[in-house]
PLY file of the C-alpha trace (Angstrom):
ply
format ascii 1.0
element vertex 205
property float x
property float y
property float z
element edge 204
property int vertex1
property int vertex2
end_header
92.00 -39.31 -16.11
88.78 -39.24 -17.37
87.48 -35.80 -18.31
84.25 -34.33 -16.71
82.23 -32.69 -19.02
79.75 -29.61 -18.34
76.59 -28.17 -19.76
77.31 -25.97 -23.16
75.67 -22.56 -23.20
73.18 -23.60 -25.77
71.95 -26.37 -23.04
71.92 -23.81 -20.56
69.73 -21.70 -22.29
66.94 -24.37 -23.45
66.48 -25.85 -19.67
66.08 -21.75 -18.86
63.68 -21.78 -21.54
61.54 -24.94 -20.92
61.64 -23.86 -17.00
60.42 -20.29 -18.19
57.34 -22.01 -20.02
56.73 -24.02 -16.79
56.37 -21.39 -14.19
54.28 -19.23 -16.88
51.81 -22.43 -17.18
52.19 -22.82 -13.60
51.11 -19.49 -13.00
48.43 -19.23 -15.50
46.98 -22.05 -13.87
47.12 -21.11 -10.47
45.62 -17.52 -11.43
42.47 -19.42 -13.10
41.68 -21.48 -9.85
41.61 -18.44 -8.45
39.61 -16.50 -10.39
37.27 -19.50 -10.29
37.30 -19.84 -6.63
36.32 -15.88 -6.96
33.52 -16.80 -9.33
32.22 -19.55 -7.53
31.84 -17.49 -3.85
30.25 -14.05 -6.20
27.92 -16.43 -7.57
27.15 -18.13 -3.95
26.56 -15.01 -2.35
24.22 -13.72 -5.25
22.14 -17.23 -4.51
22.17 -16.68 -0.84
21.22 -12.80 -1.54
18.29 -13.80 -3.66
16.85 -16.59 -1.72
17.14 -14.13 1.48
15.01 -11.28 -0.92
12.60 -14.10 -2.20
11.99 -15.44 1.64
11.69 -11.84 2.79
9.12 -11.39 0.07
6.89 -14.83 1.18
7.05 -13.51 4.94
5.49 -10.07 4.72
3.18 -10.51 2.00
2.28 -14.04 3.97
1.50 -12.12 6.61
-0.43 -9.15 5.61
-2.82 -7.86 8.14
-6.17 -5.64 7.71
-5.11 -2.55 9.65
-4.59 0.89 7.86
-2.85 3.34 8.95
-3.67 6.70 9.87
-2.27 9.58 7.35
0.92 11.27 8.05
-0.62 14.67 7.35
-4.18 15.26 7.80
-6.82 13.02 8.15
-8.01 9.89 6.89
-6.31 6.38 6.60
-4.03 4.33 4.14
-5.26 0.72 2.85
-3.97 -2.13 4.51
-1.92 -2.71 1.11
-1.96 -0.36 -1.49
0.13 -0.28 -5.41
-0.13 2.26 -8.20
-2.78 1.25 -10.33
-0.62 1.34 -13.29
2.59 0.25 -12.11
2.55 -1.58 -9.21
6.82 -1.07 -9.00
5.92 0.12 -5.46
3.49 -1.98 -2.68
3.29 -0.81 0.79
1.25 -2.91 3.62
0.65 -3.91 6.81
2.03 -6.70 8.13
2.15 -9.21 11.19
4.24 -11.34 13.34
7.16 -8.09 13.84
9.69 -9.95 15.69
10.32 -8.37 19.13
13.47 -10.50 20.93
14.48 -7.48 22.76
11.08 -6.92 24.52
10.35 -3.49 23.34
7.14 -1.56 24.15
6.22 -1.67 20.46
3.68 -3.35 18.50
4.08 -6.76 16.41
2.54 -4.80 13.26
4.97 -3.65 10.52
4.86 -0.99 8.00
6.32 -2.00 4.95
7.27 -0.58 1.49
8.88 -2.48 -1.38
10.17 -0.53 -4.30
12.77 -0.46 -7.51
14.66 2.51 -7.05
18.55 2.76 -8.78
18.56 -1.11 -10.10
17.62 -2.56 -7.13
14.95 -3.53 -4.83
14.60 -1.80 -1.60
12.53 -2.34 1.49
11.39 -0.09 3.44
9.64 0.10 6.90
8.41 2.12 9.30
8.95 1.85 13.37
5.69 3.09 14.06
2.39 2.22 12.43
0.59 5.55 12.76
3.33 8.15 12.77
3.07 11.97 13.04
3.98 14.40 10.36
6.16 12.45 7.60
8.76 9.78 8.95
11.27 8.49 7.73
11.50 4.92 7.05
14.66 2.30 7.33
15.95 1.37 4.38
17.94 -1.48 2.69
18.34 -2.78 -0.55
17.30 -6.61 -0.64
19.28 -7.16 -3.91
20.85 -5.51 -7.03
20.96 -5.55 -10.44
17.24 -5.43 -10.29
15.67 -4.50 -13.97
12.00 -4.39 -13.38
9.39 -5.28 -10.41
6.24 -5.88 -10.39
3.21 -7.38 -8.31
-0.08 -8.40 -9.40
-2.94 -9.24 -6.82
-5.47 -11.93 -7.27
-9.00 -10.96 -5.73
-11.95 -12.68 -4.14
-13.18 -13.47 -7.61
-9.77 -14.91 -8.23
-9.02 -12.44 -11.04
-5.53 -11.04 -11.57
-5.11 -6.87 -11.21
-2.09 -4.73 -10.81
-3.24 -2.75 -8.48
-4.71 -2.41 -5.18
-7.04 -2.66 -3.97
-9.40 -2.10 -6.26
-11.58 0.88 -6.98
-14.49 1.05 -4.47
-18.23 0.01 -5.81
-19.90 2.99 -4.00
-17.51 5.78 -4.96
-16.61 6.14 -0.93
-14.22 3.85 0.54
-15.41 2.62 3.55
-14.07 0.70 6.56
-14.31 -2.87 4.39
-12.04 -1.30 1.50
-9.58 0.17 3.62
-9.20 -3.24 5.32
-9.56 -5.63 1.75
-6.69 -8.00 1.23
-5.61 -10.10 -1.97
-6.24 -13.89 -1.85
-3.08 -13.96 -3.36
0.31 -12.27 -4.38
2.49 -12.55 -7.48
5.71 -11.08 -7.31
8.21 -11.04 -10.41
11.78 -9.80 -10.32
13.53 -9.34 -13.48
17.68 -9.62 -13.05
20.20 -8.40 -14.95
21.77 -11.46 -14.50
19.55 -14.69 -13.83
16.98 -13.20 -15.70
12.66 -13.33 -14.32
12.28 -14.86 -10.93
8.39 -15.25 -10.49
6.53 -16.03 -7.16
3.08 -16.71 -6.20
2.54 -16.34 -2.25
-0.93 -17.02 -0.79
-2.04 -14.49 1.75
-3.05 -15.97 4.99
-6.50 -15.68 6.80
0 1
1 2
2 3
3 4
4 5
5 6
6 7
7 8
8 9
9 10
10 11
11 12
12 13
13 14
14 15
15 16
16 17
17 18
18 19
19 20
20 21
21 22
22 23
23 24
24 25
25 26
26 27
27 28
28 29
29 30
30 31
31 32
32 33
33 34
34 35
35 36
36 37
37 38
38 39
39 40
40 41
41 42
42 43
43 44
44 45
45 46
46 47
47 48
48 49
49 50
50 51
51 52
52 53
53 54
54 55
55 56
56 57
57 58
58 59
59 60
60 61
61 62
62 63
63 64
64 65
65 66
66 67
67 68
68 69
69 70
70 71
71 72
72 73
73 74
74 75
75 76
76 77
77 78
78 79
79 80
80 81
81 82
82 83
83 84
84 85
85 86
86 87
87 88
88 89
89 90
90 91
91 92
92 93
93 94
94 95
95 96
96 97
97 98
98 99
99 100
100 101
101 102
102 103
103 104
104 105
105 106
106 107
107 108
108 109
109 110
110 111
111 112
112 113
113 114
114 115
115 116
116 117
117 118
118 119
119 120
120 121
121 122
122 123
123 124
124 125
125 126
126 127
127 128
128 129
129 130
130 131
131 132
132 133
133 134
134 135
135 136
136 137
137 138
138 139
139 140
140 141
141 142
142 143
143 144
144 145
145 146
146 147
147 148
148 149
149 150
150 151
151 152
152 153
153 154
154 155
155 156
156 157
157 158
158 159
159 160
160 161
161 162
162 163
163 164
164 165
165 166
166 167
167 168
168 169
169 170
170 171
171 172
172 173
173 174
174 175
175 176
176 177
177 178
178 179
179 180
180 181
181 182
182 183
183 184
184 185
185 186
186 187
187 188
188 189
189 190
190 191
191 192
192 193
193 194
194 195
195 196
196 197
197 198
198 199
199 200
200 201
201 202
202 203
203 204
């Protein structure tokens, strides 16, 4: 009669040890694959956010309309485009082509403001151009992780300058000054993860 030989305790322990090592290696590989997939998904979403922000900037600045708006309080007008001279981190403009798929009773012109706030690039817009008192805009963050935002403007002499509109020659702003538009706009966005993105936008008309 042939004697059946089983596994020894040492052999079973070695087999269990090898199985445990393989299981750990498989878990780490799966975890790495999941992390890579999440990283790719996050980078893809970041790319889409940047593309949407740049496309929105191009649409707004390229459709700049020479339409001043009334001051919310008191008399006078604000220029069609306005940016601080020393720090163009906030730009307000009137743009055309505001789509109206619902057919509402409103203008196709829209007052828009870009500003750097709390580490993000924000786009504000008003539902009415010549609103009374001090209307509150609708705000939306276009991009997060923004460390700097700057806009330059090319005047009729093809010279870049930081503020807009340029100081009036006569000292008193007139209607032409209020409607004055640059011929091109240079937008620079500094991202914490991607670095600097610069886009030169030609103003239509």
